[in-house]
N, C-alpha and C positions, 0 to 999 in steps of 0.2 A: 319434147317429151323424151327423146333418147338421151339427151344431156342430163335430164333429171334422173333417169334410170342409172346412169353412170355416177351421178353424185350420191345417190342413195345406197349403192351396192359397190363393194370392193371388187377388183378384178378376180380375186380368189372366189368370192361368192358367185360371180357370174361365169366362172370357168366352164361349167357344164350346163350352161343355160343357152338354149337356142332362141334367137330373136327372129320372129317372122315379121319383116318390115313391109308395110304397105302404106303408100301415101299418094296424094293427088298428083305429085310430079312424076309418077311412074309412067312408062310408055302408054299405058291404057288405063282407063278407069273402069273398064269392064271386068267383072269377076273372072278369074281363071277357070273356075268350074261352077256348076250349079249346085253349090253346097253351102251350109251354114246360113248366115243372114241373107246372102244372095239368093238362096233357094226360096225364102219367104217373099222376096221382091219379084221373083220370076215364077209365079204360080202357074202360068200358062205353059211353061216349058215342060215337055214330057220327060220321063225318066231318062237319064243319060245312057248312052250305049256303053256296054262294058268295054272300057278302054283306059289303059293306065294314064294316058295324057289328059283325060278329062274327068277323073273321078274323085280325087281327094284334095282337100285344102291343106293337107299336112303330109310331111314325110316322117313325122315323129313316130317312133315306136318306143314305148316306155311309159313312164308315169307322168300324169298330168295332175298337178297339185293346185288346189284352191285354198290358199292360206286363210282367207277370210271365213269361208264356210268350213274349213278344216276337213276337206274331202280329198281323196286321192283316187284317181282312175288309172287303170292299166289300159292303154289304147294302142291301136295299130291302124295304119291307113287302109281305107277300102273305098270302093265306089260309093258315091253318095246316093242313097236310096231313101225311100220313105222311112225305113227303120233307122238307118244311120245317116240322118240329115246333114251332119257336120262333116262327113267324109272321113270319119274314123270310127272303127269298131270299138266299143267299150266292153272289155272282157270282165271287168269287175269294178265296182265303186264301193269305197269304204269310208267311214269317218275315222278321225283320229283326234286325240285330246292334246298331246304334247309331242315333243321330239322323240322321247323314248317309245311312246305308243306308235308313232309314225314308223319307226324302225321295225317294230314287231309286225305291224300291218304289212309293210313292204316285204318283209321276209316271208310272211305267210302267203302273200300273193305270188311271190316268186316260186315258192315251193309248190303251190297248187297249179299255176299256169305255165311254168317254165321247167318241166322235168328234163333231166339230162338224157333220159332214154324214153322211147315210146313203147307202150304196151303192144304186143304182137297183134292184138285185135283192132288197133286203131287203123283207120283208113287214111292213107297219105295221098294227096292229089294236088295238082296245080290249080290255081285259080282259073275260072272259066275263060278269061280274056287272054290267057297265055296259050300259045300254040307249041306243043311238044312234037319234036321230030327225032327219031332214032338216027344215029350216024354209025358208020362202020367202026369208028374209034370212040364212040361216046354218044352224046345227044346234044340237041340245041333247043332252046326255049326262047320264044320271042313274041313280040307284039307287032303291030303294023309299023312301029317306029324304031324298034331296036331288037336285035337278036344276040343272044349269048350262047357261045359254044362251050361245051364241057367235054374235054377229050381225056383219054387215058391210054397208057401203053399196055401192051400185053403183060 
């Protein structure tokens, strides 16, 4: 199947395309997270604990296009829940008719969902599974698996 993808599309066409490869020969056939189609198979599994390592089937932030249905979605990864079963949050879904319309739709979505500045009334916070700790020279944010330190000089 991968060879067919490379036969159908040029390297330039695939330059900014991410391929999420999963196959039987991988280390395990168990799903990595309880999301997407795996969620339907595992009906008896409770909601996953808020944890970065077990919440999303994607690391994609951006546009998800369905060329057959001519839809575009702006997505970002999140913990898989009843609302966001596929492990990504859908910020907006739109239809498009052709390449020119797609460009206009994408620009509108960018303008609306990706402002360069935030209004002073917006609340900014970390996701619930992230632990924030102030430091003398900055702060750190982490999960049970990884911690990132952000420091600054006087």
